[in-house]
PAMI-604152 format. One record per residue (C-alpha): residue number from 1; x, y, z. Coordinates in steps of 0.02 Angstrom, whole numbers. Each point is the difference from the previous one (the first is absolute). Last residue first. Example, Ala and Ser with C-alpha at 12.3 -4.5 7.8 and 13.67 -1.06 7.14 Angstrom:
[r 2; [684; -53; 357]] [r 1; [-69; -172; 33]] 
***
This chain:
[r 783; [4491; 691; -2678]] [r 782; [-80; 172; 15]] [r 781; [-69; -16; -177]] [r 780; [-83; -166; 44]] [r 779; [-76; 76; 157]] [r 778; [-63; 151; -97]] [r 777; [-77; -112; -135]] [r 776; [-93; -106; 127]] [r 775; [-66; 153; 91]] [r 774; [-51; 73; -168]] [r 773; [-96; -158; -44]] [r 772; [-100; 23; 160]] [r 771; [-16; -68; 177]] [r 770; [144; -123; -15]] [r 769; [-117; -149; 10]] [r 768; [-116; 70; -134]] [r 767; [145; 44; -115]] [r 766; [73; -175; 26]] [r 765; [-167; -71; -57]] [r 764; [24; 102; -158]] [r 763; [165; -87; -34]] [r 762; [-78; -173; 21]] [r 761; [-149; 33; -114]] [r 760; [-164; 71; 60]] [r 759; [-159; -14; -104]] [r 758; [-127; -26; 139]] [r 757; [-150; -108; 42]] [r 756; [-108; 9; 156]] [r 755; [-96; -150; 64]] [r 754; [-161; 14; 100]] [r 753; [-45; -38; 179]] [r 752; [-149; 16; 116]] [r 751; [-31; 62; 177]] [r 750; [-172; -27; 75]] [r 749; [-128; 137; 22]] [r 748; [-19; 179; 60]] [r 747; [145; 120; -15]] [r 746; [65; -110; -140]] [r 745; [174; -78; 19]] [r 744; [75; -38; -171]] [r 743; [150; -116; -13]] [r 742; [107; 33; -153]] [r 741; [115; -134; -65]] [r 740; [151; 25; -112]] [r 739; [22; -83; -169]] [r 738; [164; -73; -61]] [r 737; [51; 48; -177]] [r 736; [162; 83; 55]] [r 735; [32; -25; 186]] [r 734; [-61; 71; 165]] [r 733; [34; -133; 133]] [r 732; [12; 119; 148]] [r 731; [-147; 93; -77]] [r 730; [-118; -148; 17]] [r 729; [-136; 97; 87]] [r 728; [-93; 161; -37]] [r 727; [-127; 33; 137]] [r 726; [-156; 106; -22]] [r 725; [-123; 103; 103]] [r 724; [-172; 32; -74]] [r 723; [-80; 174; 9]] [r 722; [-6; 28; -189]] [r 721; [-85; -168; -26]] [r 720; [78; -133; -111]] [r 719; [-116; -119; -93]] [r 718; [3; 97; -165]] [r 717; [190; -4; -11]] [r 716; [-1; -188; 29]] [r 715; [-85; -17; -170]] [r 714; [170; 32; -80]] [r 713; [63; -172; 55]] [r 712; [190; 9; -2]] [r 711; [-28; 175; 67]] [r 710; [148; 109; -47]] [r 709; [145; 63; 104]] [r 708; [106; 158; -12]] [r 707; [109; -8; 157]] [r 706; [84; 164; 46]] [r 705; [189; 18; 4]] [r 704; [12; 159; -104]] [r 703; [60; -90; -158]] [r 702; [-140; -127; 13]] [r 701; [-131; 136; 3]] [r 700; [79; 85; -151]] [r 699; [0; -164; -96]] [r 698; [-187; -25; 30]] [r 697; [-33; 181; -48]] [r 696; [93; -17; -164]] [r 695; [-91; -157; -54]] [r 694; [-180; 44; 46]] [r 693; [-58; -118; 134]] [r 692; [-131; -138; 18]] [r 691; [-137; -56; 119]] [r 690; [82; 102; 137]] [r 689; [95; -13; 164]] [r 688; [117; 144; 44]] [r 687; [115; -50; 142]] [r 686; [92; 72; 150]] [r 685; [-51; 182; 15]] [r 684; [85; 110; 128]] [r 683; [-32; 174; -69]] [r 682; [170; 10; -86]] [r 681; [-34; -164; -91]] [r 680; [-174; 59; -50]] [r 679; [77; 160; -68]] [r 678; [146; -75; -94]] [r 677; [-112; -112; -106]] [r 676; [-118; 131; -73]] [r 675; [151; 116; 6]] [r 674; [71; -112; -134]] [r 673; [-95; 95; -133]] [r 672; [-2; -103; -159]] [r 671; [-171; 69; -44]] [r 670; [-154; -103; -39]] [r 669; [-51; -164; 76]] [r 668; [34; -23; 186]] [r 667; [-117; -148; 31]] [r 666; [-40; -87; -163]] [r 665; [-149; -88; 79]] [r 664; [-59; 26; 179]] [r 663; [75; 63; 162]] [r 662; [38; -45; 182]] [r 661; [123; 108; 96]] [r 660; [102; -67; 145]] [r 659; [53; 60; 172]] [r 658; [143; -12; 124]] [r 657; [-36; 68; 175]] [r 656; [140; 80; 103]] [r 655; [-108; 140; 70]] [r 654; [85; 131; -108]] [r 653; [-32; -108; -153]] [r 652; [-184; -26; 39]] [r 651; [-28; 186; 29]] [r 650; [95; 41; -161]] [r 649; [-114; -115; -99]] [r 648; [-153; 85; 77]] [r 647; [67; 173; -40]] [r 646; [39; -52; -179]] [r 645; [-174; -74; -29]] [r 644; [-101; 145; 68]] [r 643; [-118; -29; 147]] [r 642; [-132; -112; 76]] [r 641; [10; -49; 185]] [r 640; [0; -177; 67]] [r 639; [158; 35; 99]] [r 638; [111; -148; -47]] [r 637; [-88; -48; -163]] [r 636; [9; 179; -64]] [r 635; [-148; 7; -119]] [r 634; [25; 79; -170]] [r 633; [-45; 163; -85]] [r 632; [116; 51; -142]] [r 631; [-125; -42; -137]] [r 630; [-173; -65; 41]] [r 629; [-96; -158; -45]] [r 628; [-27; -39; 185]] [r 627; [91; -161; 41]] [r 626; [74; -30; -173]] [r 625; [102; 160; 14]] [r 624; [26; 86; -168]] [r 623; [179; 51; -37]] [r 622; [39; 184; -29]] [r 621; [84; 33; 169]] [r 620; [105; -157; -22]] [r 619; [158; 85; 67]] [r 618; [-11; 191; -17]] [r 617; [84; 42; 166]] [r 616; [146; -109; -55]] [r 615; [53; 148; -107]] [r 614; [57; 95; 154]] [r 613; [105; -138; 78]] [r 612; [76; -55; -164]] [r 611; [62; 171; -52]] [r 610; [70; 4; -177]] [r 609; [-169; -26; -85]] [r 608; [-77; 134; 112]] [r 607; [-34; 127; -138]] [r 606; [-91; -134; -99]] [r 605; [-138; -1; 130]] [r 604; [-88; 147; -84]] [r 603; [-42; -109; -152]] [r 602; [58; -180; 30]] [r 601; [-97; -117; 114]] [r 600; [84; -146; 87]] [r 599; [-111; -154; 15]] [r 598; [-150; 61; -99]] [r 597; [111; 74; -136]] [r 596; [104; -160; 6]] [r 595; [-158; -89; -52]] [r 594; [-125; -88; 113]] [r 593; [-148; -36; -112]] [r 592; [-151; -73; 89]] [r 591; [0; -39; 186]] [r 590; [136; 30; 129]] [r 589; [14; -98; 161]] [r 588; [88; 122; 114]] [r 587; [123; -7; 145]] [r 586; [-36; -185; 25]] [r 585; [56; -38; 177]] [r 584; [146; -118; 33]] [r 583; [-18; -142; 126]] [r 582; [161; -88; -48]] [r 581; [149; 28; -115]] [r 580; [114; -151; -11]] [r 579; [173; 31; 72]] [r 578; [174; 45; -63]] [r 577; [-7; 181; 57]] [r 576; [3; 66; -179]] [r 575; [128; 139; -22]] [r 574; [-36; 178; 59]] [r 573; [-17; 133; -135]] [r 572; [154; 105; -33]] [r 571; [-15; 187; 32]] [r 570; [-25; 115; -148]] [r 569; [51; 181; -16]] [r 568; [-148; 117; -11]] [r 567; [-47; 125; -134]] [r 566; [-154; 111; -22]] [r 565; [-43; 48; 181]] [r 564; [180; 52; 31]] [r 563; [61; 15; 181]] [r 562; [144; -125; -18]] [r 561; [59; 97; -154]] [r 560; [61; -112; -141]] [r 559; [160; 66; -80]] [r 558; [93; -80; -144]] [r 557; [173; 76; -14]] [r 556; [104; 9; -158]] [r 555; [187; 23; 31]] [r 554; [53; -173; -58]] [r 553; [-103; 2; -159]] [r 552; [140; 52; -119]] [r 551; [-55; -31; -179]] [r 550; [-167; 82; 35]] [r 549; [-163; -95; -25]] [r 548; [-93; 64; -153]] [r 547; [-144; 122; 22]] [r 546; [-128; 7; -140]] [r 545; [-131; 136; -28]] [r 544; [68; 99; -148]] [r 543; [-149; 93; -72]] [r 542; [-75; -51; -166]] [r 541; [67; -153; -91]] [r 540; [-85; 50; -164]] [r 539; [-36; -164; -89]] [r 538; [30; -28; -184]] [r 537; [-56; 114; -141]] [r 536; [-128; -122; -70]] [r 535; [-64; -42; 174]] [r 534; [-37; -186; 25]] [r 533; [-161; -100; -8]] [r 532; [-80; 133; -108]] [r 531; [-180; 50; 35]] [r 530; [-175; -21; -67]] [r 529; [-166; -17; 89]] [r 528; [-161; -52; -89]] [r 527; [-101; 152; -59]] [r 526; [-134; 58; 120]] [r 525; [-174; -5; -70]] [r 524; [-102; 155; -43]] [r 523; [-169; 76; 37]] [r 522; [-32; 185; -25]] [r 521; [-46; 105; 152]] [r 520; [106; 149; -50]] [r 519; [139; -37; 126]] [r 518; [6; -182; -57]] [r 517; [-120; -136; 52]] [r 516; [62; -178; 30]] [r 515; [-40; -161; -89]] [r 514; [8; -181; 58]] [r 513; [63; -152; -97]] [r 512; [187; -28; 25]] [r 511; [12; 141; 128]] [r 510; [-112; -98; 120]] [r 509; [-67; 112; 139]] [r 508; [-62; -99; 151]] [r 507; [120; 79; 126]] [r 506; [-64; 175; -43]] [r 505; [90; 167; 3]] [r 504; [-6; -7; -190]] [r 503; [168; 86; -22]] [r 502; [76; -86; 153]] [r 501; [-66; -167; -64]] [r 500; [98; 25; -162]] [r 499; [157; 44; 97]] [r 498; [-13; -153; 112]] [r 497; [-35; -107; -155]] [r 496; [162; 55; -81]] [r 495; [100; -5; 162]] [r 494; [-47; -186; 9]] [r 493; [-114; -67; 136]] [r 492; [-12; -7; 189]] [r 491; [-159; 34; 98]] [r 490; [-16; 75; 174]] [r 489; [-168; 5; 88]] [r 488; [32; 123; 142]] [r 487; [-107; -47; 150]] [r 486; [147; -63; 103]] [r 485; [79; 174; -9]] [r 484; [188; -1; 34]] [r 483; [34; 86; -167]] [r 482; [87; -127; -111]] [r 481; [-4; -159; 104]] [r 480; [-171; 20; 81]] [r 479; [-59; -172; -54]] [r 478; [126; -82; -116]] [r 477; [29; 80; -169]] [r 476; [171; -52; -62]] [r 475; [82; 22; -169]] [r 474; [-20; 182; -51]] [r 473; [-77; 66; -161]] [r 472; [-136; 79; 103]] [r 471; [-188; 14; 20]] [r 470; [-90; 79; 148]] [r 469; [-176; -34; 62]] [r 468; [-95; 69; 150]] [r 467; [-85; -40; 165]] [r 466; [41; 132; 129]] [r 465; [79; -71; 157]] [r 464; [142; 126; -1]] [r 463; [-61; 163; -75]] [r 462; [25; 37; -184]] [r 461; [107; 115; -109]] [r 460; [143; 13; 126]] [r 459; [117; -146; -29]] [r 458; [168; 16; 86]] [r 457; [74; -144; -97]] [r 456; [146; -111; 47]] [r 455; [-113; -154; 3]] [r 454; [115; -112; -100]] [r 453; [-66; 43; -175]] [r 452; [-45; 175; 60]] [r 451; [182; 56; -2]] [r 450; [129; -122; -69]] [r 449; [124; 132; -57]] [r 448; [46; 118; -141]] [r 447; [-104; 139; 79]] [r 446; [-178; 34; -56]] [r 445; [-61; 85; -158]] [r 444; [-180; 60; 21]] [r 443; [-95; -34; -161]] [r 442; [-138; 110; -67]] [r 441; [15; -33; -186]] [r 440; [116; 150; -10]] [r 439; [115; -92; 121]] [r 438; [-5; -160; -103]] [r 437; [39; 98; -158]] [r 436; [147; 90; 82]] [r 435; [71; -164; 62]] [r 434; [-11; -79; -172]] [r 433; [103; 139; -78]] [r 432; [162; -85; -51]] [r 431; [112; 93; 123]] [r 430; [-120; -22; 146]] [r 429; [-24; -182; -48]] [r 428; [189; -24; 4]] [r 427; [29; 92; 164]] [r 426; [-135; -99; 90]] [r 425; [58; -167; -72]] [r 424; [180; 34; 51]] [r 423; [-53; 61; 172]] [r 422; [-87; -167; 22]] [r 421; [-169; -85; -1]] [r 420; [-98; 157; -41]] [r 419; [-158; 10; 107]] [r 418; [-147; 87; -84]] [r 417; [-160; 45; 93]] [r 416; [-176; 31; -67]] [r 415; [-151; 62; 96]] [r 414; [-149; -62; -99]] [r 413; [-86; 95; -140]] [r 412; [161; 5; -101]] [r 411; [1; 130; -137]] [r 410; [-112; 51; -146]] [r 409; [16; 109; -155]] [r 408; [1; -138; -130]] [r 407; [186; 25; -33]] [r 406; [23; -8; 189]] [r 405; [-79; -173; 3]] [r 404; [113; -63; -138]] [r 403; [149; 78; 89]] [r 402; [-44; -98; 158]] [r 401; [-8; -161; -100]] [r 400; [170; 34; -79]] [r 399; [69; 49; 170]] [r 398; [-50; -169; 73]] [r 397; [90; -88; -142]] [r 396; [156; 107; 24]] [r 395; [2; -25; 189]] [r 394; [-10; -188; -16]] [r 393; [130; -3; -139]] [r 392; [124; 105; 101]] [r 391; [-25; -120; 144]] [r 390; [-105; 33; 154]] [r 389; [-109; -154; 11]] [r 388; [47; -124; 136]] [r 387; [120; 104; 106]] [r 386; [-136; 130; 18]] [r 385; [-78; 104; -140]] [r 384; [-182; 45; -31]] [r 383; [-133; 51; 126]] [r 382; [-185; 31; -28]] [r 381; [-97; 78; 144]] [r 380; [-187; 13; 36]] [r 379; [-59; -125; -129]] [r 378; [-191; -4; 15]] [r 377; [-52; -182; -12]] [r 376; [-25; -44; 184]] [r 375; [-2; -190; 8]] [r 374; [-170; -78; 30]] [r 373; [58; -176; -39]] [r 372; [-121; -36; -143]] [r 371; [11; 178; -64]] [r 370; [189; -9; -7]] [r 369; [-8; -168; -90]] [r 368; [-126; 61; -129]] [r 367; [97; 155; -50]] [r 366; [170; -83; 20]] [r 365; [-32; -135; -131]] [r 364; [79; 82; -153]] [r 363; [150; 57; 105]] [r 362; [38; -182; 40]] [r 361; [-15; -28; 188]] [r 360; [138; -78; 105]] [r 359; [-3; -30; 186]] [r 358; [184; -42; 25]] [r 357; [61; 168; 64]] [r 356; [-109; -1; 157]] [r 355; [-101; 137; 86]] [r 354; [-92; 52; -160]] [r 353; [60; -67; -115]] [r 352; [72; -29; -173]] [r 351; [-44; 97; -158]] [r 350; [44; -95; -158]] [r 349; [32; 51; -180]] [r 348; [-39; -130; -133]] [r 347; [104; -150; -53]] [r 346; [-55; -69; -170]] [r 345; [159; 25; -101]] [r 344; [107; -23; 156]] [r 343; [-50; -183; 11]] [r 342; [49; -57; 175]] [r 341; [46; -180; 41]] [r 340; [40; -58; 177]] [r 339; [102; -155; 42]] [r 338; [49; -72; 169]] [r 337; [153; -93; 61]] [r 336; [98; 50; -155]] [r 335; [101; -108; -118]] [r 334; [150; 49; -104]] [r 333; [-10; -75; -176]] [r 332; [114; 129; -79]] [r 331; [106; 74; 136]] [r 330; [-69; 157; 81]] [r 329; [82; 167; -38]] [r 328; [155; 97; 53]] [r 327; [135; -134; 11]] [r 326; [7; -98; -162]] [r 325; [-137; 110; -73]] [r 324; [117; 148; -20]] [r 323; [177; -3; 69]] [r 322; [68; 121; -131]] [r 321; [-162; 99; 3]] [r 320; [23; 29; 187]] [r 319; [176; 67; -29]] [r 318; [-64; 120; -132]] [r 317; [-143; 59; 112]] [r 316; [121; 29; 144]] [r 315; [111; 103; -116]] [r 314; [-149; 105; -51]] [r 313; [-26; 63; 178]] [r 312; [-36; 184; -27]] [r 311; [-184; -5; 54]] [r 310; [-62; 0; -182]] [r 309; [120; -143; -41]] [r 308; [-67; -104; 145]] [r 307; [-178; 37; -56]] [r 306; [36; -55; -178]] [r 305; [83; -161; 61]] [r 304; [-152; -35; 108]] [r 303; [-114; 21; -150]] [r 302; [114; -114; -100]] [r 301; [-26; -148; 118]] [r 300; [61; -75; 165]] [r 299; [-129; -115; 78]] [r 298; [-138; 78; 107]] [r 297; [-9; -34; 185]] [r 296; [-111; 5; 154]] [r 295; [46; -12; 184]] [r 294; [-37; -105; 155]] [r 293; [-182; 10; -51]] [r 292; [-131; 50; 129]] [r 291; [-129; 48; -131]] [r 290; [18; 185; 38]] [r 289; [190; -8; -12]] [r 288; [-26; -36; -185]] [r 287; [-43; 185; -6]] [r 286; [180; 46; -35]] [r 285; [25; -137; -129]] [r 284; [-142; 65; -109]] [r 283; [55; 181; 14]] [r 282; [180; -51; -38]] [r 281; [-59; -85; -160]] [r 280; [-81; 164; -51]] [r 279; [165; 86; 37]] [r 278; [85; -120; -121]] [r 277; [-126; 44; -134]] [r 276; [-127; -106; -93]] [r 275; [-9; -134; -135]] [r 274; [150; -108; 45]] [r 273; [-87; -88; 144]] [r 272; [-142; -48; -117]] [r 271; [104; -132; -91]] [r 270; [-2; -113; 152]] [r 269; [69; 15; 175]] [r 268; [-38; 75; 170]] [r 267; [72; -77; 158]] [r 266; [-92; 14; 165]] [r 265; [110; -58; 144]] [r 264; [-85; -108; 129]] [r 263; [-19; -23; 188]] [r 262; [-159; 102; 4]] [r 261; [-65; 37; -174]] [r 260; [-181; -43; 35]] [r 259; [-2; 101; 162]] [r 258; [-79; 163; -55]] [r 257; [-108; -85; -131]] [r 256; [69; -106; -146]] [r 255; [-125; 41; -138]] [r 254; [-48; 178; 49]] [r 253; [182; 37; 36]] [r 252; [46; -64; -174]] [r 251; [-132; 114; -78]] [r 250; [64; 151; 96]] [r 249; [176; -54; -50]] [r 248; [-44; 4; -184]] [r 247; [-105; 157; 16]] [r 246; [150; 98; 62]] [r 245; [84; -35; -168]] [r 244; [-131; 111; -84]] [r 243; [-165; -25; -92]] [r 242; [-81; 161; -61]] [r 241; [38; -27; -184]] [r 240; [113; -147; -36]] [r 239; [85; -146; 85]] [r 238; [90; -133; -101]] [r 237; [-19; -187; -23]] [r 236; [58; -136; 117]] [r 235; [60; 6; 180]] [r 234; [40; -160; 91]] [r 233; [3; 14; 190]] [r 232; [108; -136; 77]] [r 231; [-8; -23; 189]] [r 230; [164; -57; 76]] [r 229; [17; -85; 170]] [r 228; [116; 89; 117]] [r 227; [152; -77; 85]] [r 226; [-17; 61; 179]] [r 225; [116; 147; 11]] [r 224; [156; 25; 107]] [r 223; [124; 140; -28]] [r 222; [185; -36; 13]] [r 221; [93; 103; 131]] [r 220; [104; 149; -50]] [r 219; [-59; 121; 134]] [r 218; [-105; 97; -126]] [r 217; [-78; -168; -44]] [r 216; [-49; -37; 179]] [r 215; [-58; 180; 26]] [r 214; [-117; -13; -149]] [r 213; [-79; -156; 72]] [r 212; [-25; 93; 165]] [r 211; [-78; 146; -93]] [r 210; [-140; -106; -71]] [r 209; [1; -60; -178]] [r 208; [-67; 47; -171]] [r 207; [80; -91; -146]] [r 206; [75; 68; -160]] [r 205; [40; -139; -124]] [r 204; [64; 106; -144]] [r 203; [-74; -4; -176]] [r 202; [-29; 187; -22]] [r 201; [-185; -14; 42]] [r 200; [52; -111; 144]] [r 199; [62; 160; 81]] [r 198; [-175; 38; 66]] [r 197; [25; -154; 111]] [r 196; [56; 125; 138]] [r 195; [-184; 33; 32]] [r 194; [4; -78; 174]] [r 193; [134; 119; 62]] [r 192; [163; -41; 86]] [r 191; [87; -49; -160]] [r 190; [90; -155; -63]] [r 189; [88; -2; -167]] [r 188; [48; -145; -113]] [r 187; [66; 31; -175]] [r 186; [-48; -81; -165]] [r 185; [-45; 162; -89]] [r 184; [60; 161; 86]] [r 183; [-78; 110; 134]] [r 182; [109; 139; 71]] [r 181; [-32; 169; -80]] [r 180; [-170; 33; -80]] [r 179; [-86; -155; 69]] [r 178; [73; 28; 174]] [r 177; [-53; 182; 0]] [r 176; [-176; -51; -53]] [r 175; [-8; -130; 139]] [r 174; [65; 120; 133]] [r 173; [-125; 139; -38]] [r 172; [80; 163; -50]] [r 171; [153; 106; 31]] [r 170; [-99; 129; 99]] [r 169; [70; -58; 166]] [r 168; [182; -50; -24]] [r 167; [63; -158; -81]] [r 166; [143; -70; 107]] [r 165; [128; -128; -61]] [r 164; [64; -110; 140]] [r 163; [178; -8; 71]] [r 162; [-29; -25; 188]] [r 161; [45; 174; 59]] [r 160; [-71; 95; -149]] [r 159; [-161; -99; 6]] [r 158; [-11; 27; 188]] [r 157; [30; 187; -23]] [r 156; [-136; 18; -130]] [r 155; [-122; -112; 94]] [r 154; [23; 92; 164]] [r 153; [-11; 170; -84]] [r 152; [-159; -54; -90]] [r 151; [-76; -59; 165]] [r 150; [43; 159; 95]] [r 149; [-56; 110; -144]] [r 148; [-170; -84; -12]] [r 147; [-109; 153; 35]] [r 146; [109; 121; -99]] [r 145; [29; -114; -149]] [r 144; [-185; -46; 2]] [r 143; [-54; 184; -4]] [r 142; [114; 36; -148]] [r 141; [-67; -153; -92]] [r 140; [-181; 49; 29]] [r 139; [37; 178; -58]] [r 138; [80; -59; -162]] [r 137; [-123; -140; -39]] [r 136; [-170; 74; 37]] [r 135; [-124; 40; 139]] [r 134; [-8; -154; 111]] [r 133; [92; -158; -48]] [r 132; [108; -58; 144]] [r 131; [183; -39; -32]] [r 130; [66; -138; 114]] [r 129; [-2; -147; -121]] [r 128; [118; 53; -140]] [r 127; [177; 16; 65]] [r 126; [100; -139; -83]] [r 125; [142; -98; 83]] [r 124; [128; -98; -102]] [r 123; [102; -160; 18]] [r 122; [145; -92; -81]] [r 121; [33; -156; 106]] [r 120; [127; -8; 143]] [r 119; [-66; 153; 88]] [r 118; [128; 93; 105]] [r 117; [88; -2; 170]] [r 116; [-101; -142; 82]] [r 115; [-63; 8; 179]] [r 114; [-162; -99; -16]] [r 113; [-90; 140; 94]] [r 112; [35; 117; -145]] [r 111; [-86; -120; -121]] [r 110; [-155; -2; 111]] [r 109; [-7; 190; 4]] [r 108; [28; -4; -188]] [r 107; [-149; -115; -28]] [r 106; [-108; 99; 122]] [r 105; [29; 164; -90]] [r 104; [2; -80; -172]] [r 103; [-183; -53; 18]] [r 102; [-72; 175; -11]] [r 101; [140; 64; -112]] [r 100; [-16; -129; -138]] [r 99; [133; -135; -3]] [r 98; [93; -81; -145]] [r 97; [117; -150; 8]] [r 96; [104; -62; -147]] [r 95; [76; -147; -93]] [r 94; [-87; -131; 107]] [r 93; [96; -154; 58]] [r 92; [-124; -141; 31]] [r 91; [-28; -142; 122]] [r 90; [-151; -95; -62]] [r 89; [-121; -81; 122]] [r 88; [-75; -153; -82]] [r 87; [-187; -36; -2]] [r 86; [-104; 96; -128]] [r 85; [112; -43; -145]] [r 84; [130; -130; 44]] [r 83; [185; 38; 4]] [r 82; [123; -58; 133]] [r 81; [157; 106; -20]] [r 80; [160; -101; -11]] [r 79; [72; 43; -170]] [r 78; [-82; 172; -19]] [r 77; [66; 58; 169]] [r 76; [-36; 186; 32]] [r 75; [-130; -3; -136]] [r 74; [-13; 156; -109]] [r 73; [-13; -83; -171]] [r 72; [-125; -121; 78]] [r 71; [-116; 146; 39]] [r 70; [18; 85; -168]] [r 69; [-12; -161; -99]] [r 68; [-150; -57; 102]] [r 67; [-97; 157; -42]] [r 66; [41; -24; -184]] [r 65; [-74; -175; 4]] [r 64; [120; -146; -9]] [r 63; [6; -150; -116]] [r 62; [32; -168; 84]] [r 61; [146; -108; 60]] [r 60; [-9; 64; 180]] [r 59; [187; -16; 31]] [r 58; [54; 53; -174]] [r 57; [-119; 149; 9]] [r 56; [72; 43; 171]] [r 55; [180; 5; -60]] [r 54; [-53; 91; -159]] [r 53; [-85; 136; 103]] [r 52; [154; 21; 109]] [r 51; [111; 24; -153]] [r 50; [-127; 119; -74]] [r 49; [6; 112; 154]] [r 48; [190; -1; -2]] [r 47; [4; 57; -181]] [r 46; [-141; 125; 29]] [r 45; [112; 96; 121]] [r 44; [-64; 179; -1]] [r 43; [123; 120; 82]] [r 42; [5; 105; 159]] [r 41; [151; 106; 49]] [r 40; [-25; 165; -92]] [r 39; [-172; 36; 68]] [r 38; [-124; 129; -66]] [r 37; [-25; -49; -182]] [r 36; [-65; -175; 33]] [r 35; [47; -185; 1]] [r 34; [165; 43; -86]] [r 33; [49; -104; -151]] [r 32; [161; -96; -28]] [r 31; [-19; -63; -178]] [r 30; [46; -184; -26]] [r 29; [-173; -50; -60]] [r 28; [18; 117; -149]] [r 27; [147; -109; -60]] [r 26; [113; 117; -98]] [r 25; [127; -9; 142]] [r 24; [89; 158; 57]] [r 23; [-122; 20; 143]] [r 22; [-131; 136; 10]] [r 21; [13; 111; 153]] [r 20; [-175; 72; -12]] [r 19; [-74; 19; -173]] [r 18; [-4; 186; -33]] [r 17; [-156; 107; 27]] [r 16; [85; 121; 118]] [r 15; [-74; -79; 155]] [r 14; [59; -170; -64]] [r 13; [179; 61; 18]] [r 12; [-20; 9; 189]] [r 11; [-51; 153; 96]] [r 10; [102; 15; 159]] [r 9; [-138; 45; 119]] [r 8; [-20; 176; 70]] [r 7; [85; 22; 166]] [r 6; [-81; 20; 169]] [r 5; [103; 88; 131]] [r 4; [-68; 176; -3]] [r 3; [-178; -58; -35]] [r 2; [-4; -118; 148]] [r 1; [-171; 42; 72]] 
***
């Protein structure tokens, strides 16, 4: 590591609770305010944002939604930019880039290959994905630091070399760190994690992207985004009792499904948005990733101002108040592309799952629904925390329920784990007593990291293949995601309901109506949870876990060993050969859900995120083969033998044979992981042909020089056999809006044709021709 050369940051005035660099003018809008307390060179520029917004408003001659204000306020060319929701490609200038450690490895390796001396946009790296939950926070963290030393050293030195802030392992989950330190109302941030939208709870448009997008912005290029549609969710009334902010997004997910938000920003409005905490809003925005939304947003309000003050950023709150509704809320009369109304007075707690986060069941209906579907009702493990629900309020409410149980002489029946979202949260709930209560209740406190939420869980209470139920306050519950067991029925709900179910040990327990027995056998009902949104005594920052880039970076060396199995320098992909692609085998025709977890699994594979060759050994091993209904067992069309997907792809590549994948709806939903696009490119893939794509995955495929194509006639998917050969023709005339043609050659029978659509624009076509977006960038930089 660089401990001898790394300097602590120059703490700006805001760090001391004083308004940062206020101007002489009495105009509050004229204050020069730092974006955060860690950098002395970055400032909020609402004035420029508002100028751009007014230019666009005058052009469009209509009121704007809050989402539009943020996007248009960050346009590279507000005068000339074509703007039409759902159609135009916007060129934007984000304020920040944030990377978690699993994706940062490949992003930084790509940035290094572009040959630039430092990042051109403020950026940070956060170490949260590589810490496996096993026996408890301190020991798990120590083990992770030892196991991942090579990766952490690489990230630390690369951040120091290229001028990025570095949050060490143990700091906390990226989205919580961003909320506590970097997110501000009206800003635009991109992050290499699908739950980056968490920051929408503080009024910032935080959008999950692949690493290649992050590299573009780090290199100073504008970022491209298809102009999203805007879904308006009107909240009225006020939640009470057992209902929590998590239930709002669980209800929305039930309404919109996992792809209902694709290509759209979800914007919350109405009197109800002022009735709960800023961190509750973050919970809602975080899980908006589960409906495919580009991001989710709340307008600036007093709850955000209170949170900013509590996290030592009062000057940002004052500046935001000065710009108020003019910039940081929707215009009166703004129109949405879709409307949803939710009455918080009548909303009841939800439990969503299993196997998908959009299957919603009100807690009052779970008994009958679980019986109908034959779900196991014994709750084996209950887990609270994660980037979605690990705020001070979440932990306080859960602790109030746990204390109620302890007062009646009982503890959790289920195994119970607690994941603090950040070192600051952990230190504060330790100081204020919630942590002690949760431990007495039976809780195991895990490291301040992602842990079981992303599959970093060495689960030992059951055997793999054993049918069981777990409940969590996490966001995602795809098959096998948490523990690698396809028979684990994972449900997501609020930390309150998770804790109640842990006490009962039963999925069908309804704390609103059902009774428990105390230590003496007497019946009682749990009291509704209580807990402050913010700590009365302020936050305890805990241990110092931040590394600032040194002032003099010239002596810093970034070393990647050529013999490492964790890190590998990248070689450029070959450019397109200028010809149509003929007689290609179908590597696999996948059926059912094909998420990024199916395409490039996490869990133990996370350790290879910086080594493309090694991680490519997990390509599509979770996808179900249409030919035999099995995972990771496909026919090699050259030899006729069955074998693993990666080995078959590699065989084709090494024999000079291009191949395609055929998939269904919302192909690539889930995580932002670009490895799901890098791997097929590395293994010789040419095109991924699906009914539809998840937004981030489609962009990632384009960035790596693969062709993401969709069936113009979705029924063509059903007609294709796994052993067909295919041609893709018309590539020499590839143009925006112009379909390609696929010719299908069955093993037995006549050839037939179908059209393939795409969403390429002119610049993206250049990526394809160059072999990747990075190739194009490197050639431009060289010139």
